[in-house]
Each structure stands twice: as structure tokens, then as C-alpha cells.
N, C-alpha and C positions, 0 to 999 in steps of 0.2 A: 416502679411500674410506669410505663408510658401511657399517655392518654389513649392511644390506639388499642392497647391491650385490654383496657377495661371494658366490661360489658355494659351496654347502654341500659339505663334504668327506665322501665316502662312509665312510671308516674313519679315525677319529682316531688309531688305533694306527700307521698307516702315515705319518703326517705328521712330517717332520723340518724344523725351521726352521733356516736357515743364515744366519749373519751377513753373509757375502759371497757373494751368489748367482752372481757371475761366475765365481769359482773353483770353487764347488761343495764338496762334502765330500771333500777329499783331504788326505793327510798334508803338513805343511809341510816345507820343505827341511831344517829342524833338528828332528828328532823329540824332542829333549830338552826342547823348550818345550811339549810337549803335556801336558795334564792331563785327568783324567777324574773325574767324580763318580759313585761306585758306591754301591749299596745293599747292605750286609752285615748280615744279621740285623736288618733293620728300621731301621738307622741309616745316614745318608748320610755318606760319607767322600770327601774330595777326595784323589786320589792323583796322584803324579808318577812319572817314570821313576826307578827305584832308590830309591824312597821306603819308609820303614819306618813302618807304622801298627800301632795297637793296637785290636783288636776283641775281642768276647766269644769265649768258647771255641767252636771249630769242631770238627766230627766228622771230622777228618783227622789223620794222623800227622805228626810233625815231619819236615821235609825234603821233604814231598810238594808237588807243584806243583798248584795249583787254578785253575779257570777261573771268573771272575766275569762272568756274562752280563747282569746287571741294571745296565746303564750308563745313568745318567740324563742325563748331559751330557758332551760331548767338546769341548775347546777348545784354543786356542793364541792367540798374539798377533794372528794374521791372521783367524781365523774362530771361530765357536762353533756347535755343533750341539746343539740341545736336543730330546730325544725326548719323545713323547707316548704312553705313559708312559716308554718307554725308547728309546734310539737303536738302530736296526736294524743288525745285523751288526757291532756294536761289542763287543769283548771285552777283558778285562783279565786277564792271567796273573800270578798271585802265587805265592810260595813261602812256606810256613810255616817260620819260622826257630826259634821256641822257644815253649814253653808255660809261661807264668809263673803263679805264685800270689802273691797279696798276703799280708801278715801277718794273723794273726787279730786282730780288734779286740775288746777287752773292753768290754762295755757294762754300766755299773753305774748303777742307779737307786736313789736313797735317798729315802725318805718318812719324815719325822720322826715318831716315836712312833706308827707305824701297823703295826708288825710286818712290814714289807715287806722 
């Protein structure tokens, strides 16, 4: 099909592209195979079931459950749903397990005979 033959879409936000149109967007029989790509603080992260990820500091307490609604893609071995810009009605629930801090880095710069 050429681009001119396609019908224009009224709202690009409502478009969801599905890899297997016969099945539609449904959960597979084994939900352990499902993955999602979510946007957290401007960075895209691929998450799986019971996956541990590291992100920048969030404004939530340790042990609280959060809802990530900015899901860019949902997929499994059978299908893939890509959102424009995000997949509608797709959510990822996550629990904050710990808040870690890295060691302080000592930055030393030396300039010979410059009094620096």
C-alpha cells in the first residue's frame, strides 16, 4: 500500500500497532513472558515480571508501591503493542525496595606550575 492510499488517522495518540492482529492485544497464556518498556524520569527501561531495576531517585518512600503509567511498549513472544506515544490502558506496578547512594568520588586536577 502506498502512503497516499492509506486513510488518515484522526488522533495519533489513540493508535496502537499490534504484531498479530488476529489475536488482538490480550495477555498470553504465560504472563511471565510479558515485558514492557516504561519511561521513568525521562529514561526508557525494559522491565519483566519480578525484575529489579535501578533508576534515579524518586519522590516516594521505601516499601511503597508505585504505578508507572507511561508504558511505551508491551510485548511477548506472540505479539507486540507499540504505543503512539504510549500504550493505552497499560500500567506497570512497581515497589521501591531500597534507596542507595554511591561512594563520594574525589576529583583531583593538577596543573604543573600554575598554582592550581
